[in-house]
C-alpha positions as CSV (number, residue, x, y, z in Angstrom):
1,M,103.3,118.9,110.1
2,S,105.7,117.5,107.5
3,F,105.0,113.8,108.6
4,N,108.1,112.6,108.3
5,N,108.1,112.3,104.3
6,N,108.3,110.9,101.7
7,S,106.8,108.2,101.1
8,G,104.2,109.2,101.9
9,G,102.0,108.1,98.9
10,F,100.2,104.9,99.2
11,M,98.5,103.8,96.5
12,D,95.2,101.6,96.3
13,N,95.2,98.1,97.8
14,S,94.5,96.9,94.2
15,Y,98.1,97.0,94.4
16,D,98.8,95.2,97.3
17,N,100.8,92.3,96.2
18,S,102.9,90.2,98.1
19,N,103.5,88.2,95.2
20,N,105.5,90.9,93.6
21,T,109.4,90.8,93.3
22,Q,111.8,93.4,92.8
23,N,114.0,94.2,89.8
24,G,113.9,90.4,89.2
25,S,116.4,90.0,92.3
26,G,114.2,87.5,94.0
27,Y,113.5,89.8,96.8
28,T,110.0,89.7,97.9
29,K,108.2,93.0,98.1
30,K,105.7,93.1,101.4
31,P,102.3,94.6,100.6
32,L,102.1,98.2,99.5
33,G,100.8,98.9,102.7
34,E,104.1,97.5,104.6
35,Q,106.7,98.7,102.8
36,T,105.7,102.7,103.1
37,L,105.6,105.3,105.5
38,R,101.9,106.8,105.5
39,P,102.0,110.5,106.7
40,L,99.0,110.7,108.8
41,T,97.3,113.2,111.8
42,I,96.3,111.8,115.0
43,K,92.7,112.2,113.9
44,Q,93.2,109.7,111.1
45,I,94.8,107.5,113.0
46,K,91.9,107.2,115.9
47,N,89.1,106.6,112.9
48,V,91.4,103.9,111.5
49,S,89.0,100.9,110.7
50,V,89.9,97.5,112.0
51,P,88.4,95.1,109.3
52,Q,90.3,92.1,111.2
53,E,93.1,91.7,114.0
54,S,96.3,93.3,113.3
55,T,94.6,94.8,109.7
56,Y,93.9,98.4,109.8
57,K,92.7,100.9,107.3
58,I,92.3,104.4,106.5
59,D,90.7,105.7,103.3
60,N,90.4,101.9,102.5
61,S,93.8,101.2,102.3
62,L,96.1,98.9,104.0
63,V,98.2,100.5,106.6
64,T,100.6,99.8,109.4
65,Q,103.7,102.1,109.0
66,I,103.1,105.3,109.7
67,T,104.9,108.7,110.6
68,F,103.5,111.9,112.1
69,V,104.9,115.1,114.5
70,A,103.3,116.1,117.4
71,V,104.2,117.8,120.5
72,I,104.9,115.6,123.7
73,R,102.4,116.8,126.8
74,T,103.4,114.0,129.4
75,V,105.8,111.6,129.5
76,Q,105.4,108.3,131.4
77,E,108.5,106.2,132.5
78,L,107.7,102.1,133.2
79,A,110.0,99.4,133.6
80,T,110.1,98.7,129.9
81,N,108.6,101.5,128.1
82,F,108.1,105.0,128.0
83,V,104.7,106.2,127.2
84,Y,104.6,109.4,125.6
85,T,100.9,111.3,125.6
86,V,101.1,113.5,122.2
87,E,98.8,115.9,120.4
88,D,99.0,117.3,117.1
89,G,95.6,119.9,117.4
90,T,93.5,117.2,115.4
91,G,93.9,114.6,118.7
92,V,95.4,113.3,121.4
93,I,97.2,109.8,121.2
94,D,100.0,107.4,123.4
95,V,103.1,106.6,122.0
96,R,104.4,103.3,123.0
97,K,108.6,103.3,123.0
98,W,110.1,100.5,124.3
99,T,113.2,100.1,125.7
100,N,116.1,97.1,125.7
101,D,119.4,97.7,127.5
102,D,120.7,95.2,125.3
103,T,120.1,96.1,122.0
104,E,120.2,99.8,122.8
105,M,122.7,102.4,120.9
106,P,124.8,104.7,122.9
107,G,123.0,107.9,121.6
108,D,119.5,106.3,122.1
109,A,119.4,107.4,125.7
110,D,121.1,111.1,125.2
111,L,118.0,111.2,122.7
112,R,115.4,110.0,124.9
113,R,116.6,112.7,127.9
114,E,115.7,115.3,124.9
115,L,112.1,114.0,124.9
116,L,110.4,116.1,127.6
117,P,107.1,117.8,127.4
118,D,106.2,120.5,125.4
119,T,108.8,119.1,122.6
120,Y,107.9,118.9,119.3
121,V,108.6,115.4,118.1
122,R,108.7,113.2,114.6
123,I,107.2,109.9,115.4
124,N,107.6,106.5,113.4
125,G,105.5,103.9,114.0
126,R,102.8,101.0,113.5
127,I,99.1,101.6,114.7
128,N,98.5,99.2,117.6
129,S,94.8,98.3,119.0
130,F,94.1,97.1,122.1
131,S,90.9,96.5,123.9
132,S,89.3,98.8,121.2
133,R,91.6,101.4,122.3
134,I,94.2,102.8,119.2
135,S,97.6,103.8,120.5
136,V,100.9,104.0,118.6
137,V,104.0,101.6,118.9
138,G,106.7,104.1,118.2
139,H,109.8,103.0,116.3
140,A,111.6,106.2,116.4
141,L,111.0,109.6,118.0
142,R,113.1,112.4,117.5
143,P,113.1,116.3,118.4
144,I,111.7,118.4,115.6
145,T,114.6,121.2,115.0
146,D,113.2,122.7,111.3
147,F,109.5,123.7,112.4
148,N,108.7,124.3,108.8
149,E,108.3,120.8,109.2
150,L,105.0,120.8,110.7
151,S,103.7,123.0,107.9
152,Y,104.7,120.4,105.2
153,H,103.8,117.3,107.5
154,F,100.1,119.0,107.4
155,L,100.2,119.1,103.5
156,D,102.0,115.8,103.1
157,C,98.6,114.7,104.9
158,I,96.3,116.5,102.8
159,N,98.0,115.3,99.6
160,T,98.0,111.5,100.4
161,H,94.5,111.4,101.6
162,L,93.2,113.2,98.2
163,L,95.4,110.5,96.3
164,F,93.5,107.8,98.0
165,T,89.8,109.4,98.2
166,K,89.8,111.5,94.8
167,P,91.9,109.9,92.3
168,G,93.6,112.6,90.0
169,S,93.5,115.2,92.4
170,S,96.6,114.9,94.2
171,Q,99.1,117.0,93.2
172,Y,101.8,113.8,94.2
173,K,104.7,114.1,91.4
174,A,104.3,110.5,89.7
175,D,108.1,109.4,90.8
176,N,106.5,109.1,94.6
177,M,104.0,106.9,93.7
178,Q,104.8,103.3,93.5
179,I,103.2,101.0,90.6
180,D,104.3,97.6,90.0
181,G,105.4,97.3,86.3
182,P,108.6,97.4,83.9
183,G,110.0,101.4,84.1
184,A,107.4,102.2,86.7
185,P,108.0,104.6,89.3
186,T,109.1,103.5,92.9
187,S,108.5,105.1,96.2
188,L,111.1,106.9,97.9
189,N,112.3,104.1,99.7
190,D,113.2,102.0,97.1
191,K,115.4,104.8,95.6
192,V,117.1,105.2,98.6
193,S,117.5,101.2,99.0
194,Q,118.8,101.3,94.8
195,A,121.0,104.0,96.0
196,I,122.7,102.4,98.4
197,K,123.2,99.4,96.9
198,E,125.0,101.3,94.2
199,F,128.1,101.6,96.8
200,D,128.6,97.9,97.5
201,S,131.8,98.1,96.1
202,S,132.7,100.3,99.0
203,E,134.1,99.2,101.9
204,E,132.4,101.9,103.9
205,G,129.1,101.6,102.0
206,A,127.2,105.1,101.2
207,S,127.2,107.9,103.1
208,I,124.4,109.6,104.1
209,D,125.9,112.6,103.4
210,Q,126.0,111.3,99.6
211,L,122.2,110.0,99.5
212,V,121.0,113.7,100.4
213,Q,123.2,115.2,97.9
214,K,122.3,112.8,95.3
215,F,118.6,113.4,95.9
216,R,118.9,117.0,96.9
217,G,116.3,119.4,95.0
218,M,113.7,115.9,94.9
219,H,113.8,115.2,98.9
220,T,114.6,117.1,102.0
221,E,117.3,115.4,104.1
222,S,114.6,114.5,106.8
223,E,112.6,112.7,104.2
224,I,116.0,110.9,103.6
225,R,116.5,109.8,107.1
226,D,113.0,108.9,107.7
227,S,113.0,106.4,104.7
228,I,116.7,105.1,106.1
229,D,115.0,104.7,109.1
230,Y,112.6,102.4,107.8
231,L,114.7,100.4,105.7
232,M,117.3,99.6,108.3
233,T,114.1,98.5,110.3
234,D,112.8,96.5,107.3
235,G,116.2,94.5,107.4
236,Q,117.3,96.4,103.7
237,C,120.4,98.0,105.1
238,Y,123.1,98.2,107.8
239,T,125.3,100.4,109.5
240,T,129.0,99.9,109.0
241,I,131.8,102.1,110.0
242,D,129.1,104.3,111.8
243,S,125.7,105.4,112.5
244,E,126.5,107.6,108.9
245,H,127.4,104.7,106.8
246,L,125.1,101.8,105.0
247,K,125.4,99.1,103.0
248,S,122.4,97.1,101.2
249,C,121.7,93.5,102.7
250,L,119.8,92.8,99.0
251,P,121.3,90.5,97.1
């Protein structure tokens, strides 16, 4: 399954340094586990270790932002949230998506109506633990339209797992790994963030089509859109004239 993407690669948590800054801009990097989307299976999510409250580790590496693909089995509508019970062949887990009428975008309700039982979806979110029960807080759920994404996601999960457990065995290209230091490769999130910033002089900002073209042959449109979703959630960019145009929030 193509767990949405791209930033899949997490490095060993020896690189987990929240005091690092990006390109001398004064923008403080979050710990690595906070700034990448980790592709996972539901079995991996449910087997997460919780060394302390609100801290989660998989393959002995910190992780919070996650992405996975699954099929919806049941939908429960509550007063303030929807609970989706999903499974991917490795396990079953609940995904809670909170709703807020004051902050909902015009298309959110339409998208939610597509999230029906037996629909395959891509889920971005965070791991949550309550009373020793593991679940997921969903930030973004979208139906899968290209089922190649399922195969890609499972391969992405295997590759990332090997990256952590057997250094040197993963086939990840160096530019998918994030290592601090001059001239070091950056994650896809960093590359997309920098590409958006290149359009600071434009009133409209960067269009998603322009970003997809820029990374064509290296990353899929789905990976680019997932990275944009992360950057917006992280407060690194915002939409301008419509949902397809973005500008950077970074100095």
